[in-house]
C-alpha positions in Angstrom: -7.8 15.7 8.8 -9.7 12.5 8.5 -8.2 9.7 10.5 -10.2 6.3 9.9 -9.8 3.8 12.6 -11.0 0.6 10.8 -8.5 -1.2 8.8 -10.8 -1.3 5.7 -11.4 2.4 6.0 -7.7 3.3 6.5 -6.9 1.2 3.3 -9.6 2.6 1.2 -8.6 6.2 2.4 -4.9 5.6 1.3 -6.0 4.1 -2.0 -8.1 7.1 -2.6 -5.3 9.4 -1.8 -3.1 7.3 -4.4 -5.8 7.5 -7.0 -5.8 11.2 -6.8 -2.0 11.6 -7.1 -2.3 9.2 -9.9 -5.1 11.2 -11.7 -2.7 14.2 -11.2 0.0 12.4 -12.9 -2.0 11.4 -15.8 -3.4 15.2 -16.2 0.3 16.4 -15.9 1.3 14.1 -18.8 -1.5 14.9 -20.9 -0.8 18.6 -20.4 2.9 18.2 -21.3 3.9 19.7 -17.7 7.6 19.8 -16.6 9.1 16.2 -16.2 10.4 16.8 -12.7 7.1 17.9 -11.5 5.5 14.9 -13.0 8.1 12.9 -11.2 7.5 14.4 -7.9 3.8 13.6 -8.3 4.6 10.1 -9.4 6.8 9.6 -6.3 3.8 10.6 -4.2 1.6 7.9 -5.9 4.3 5.4 -5.1 4.5 6.5 -1.4 0.9 6.4 -1.2 0.6 2.9 -2.3 3.5 1.8 -0.1 1.8 3.2 2.9 -1.4 1.3 1.7 0.6 -2.0 1.7 1.8 -1.3 5.0 -1.6 -1.0 6.5 -2.8 -4.1 4.6 0.4 -6.2 6.0 -0.4 -4.8 9.5 -3.9 -5.9 9.2 -3.0 -9.3 7.9 -0.5 -9.8 10.9 -3.1 -9.0 13.3 -5.8 -10.8 11.9 -5.0 -13.7 9.3 -1.5 -14.6 10.4 -2.5 -14.4 14.0 -5.5 -16.9 13.6 -3.2 -19.2 11.6 -0.6 -19.3 14.2 -3.3 -19.8 16.9 -4.3 -22.9 14.8 -0.6 -24.2 14.6 -0.1 -23.2 11.3 2.8 -20.7 11.9 5.2 -22.1 9.3 2.6 -21.6 6.5 1.7 -18.1 8.1 5.6 -17.1 8.0 6.1 -18.5 4.7 3.4 -16.5 3.1 4.5 -13.3 4.8 8.2 -13.9 3.7 7.2 -14.4 0.0 5.5 -10.9 0.2 8.5 -9.3 1.6 10.8 -11.0 -1.0 8.6 -9.8 -3.7 8.6 -6.2 -2.5 12.4 -6.2 -2.0 12.9 -7.1 -5.7 10.9 -4.1 -7.0 
């Protein structure tokens, strides 16, 4: 299995997986396939996007947030990250 190392490659790889699952969901709906099967595929889309978000957040923490903390902007960095976490918990 393809294992990209670079964060951008990892993000793009996961987004392409999500896109593939989404295209399958669309096709299944168009073909009036069994609802439960569509739900399973839809869940795969959501999982792929969730995994993508994790990689993006991980990369942000290792780069942008770390740089902000080094520059003495830890409060802003933490606030920004907490806002994202709050939004994800509401969905």
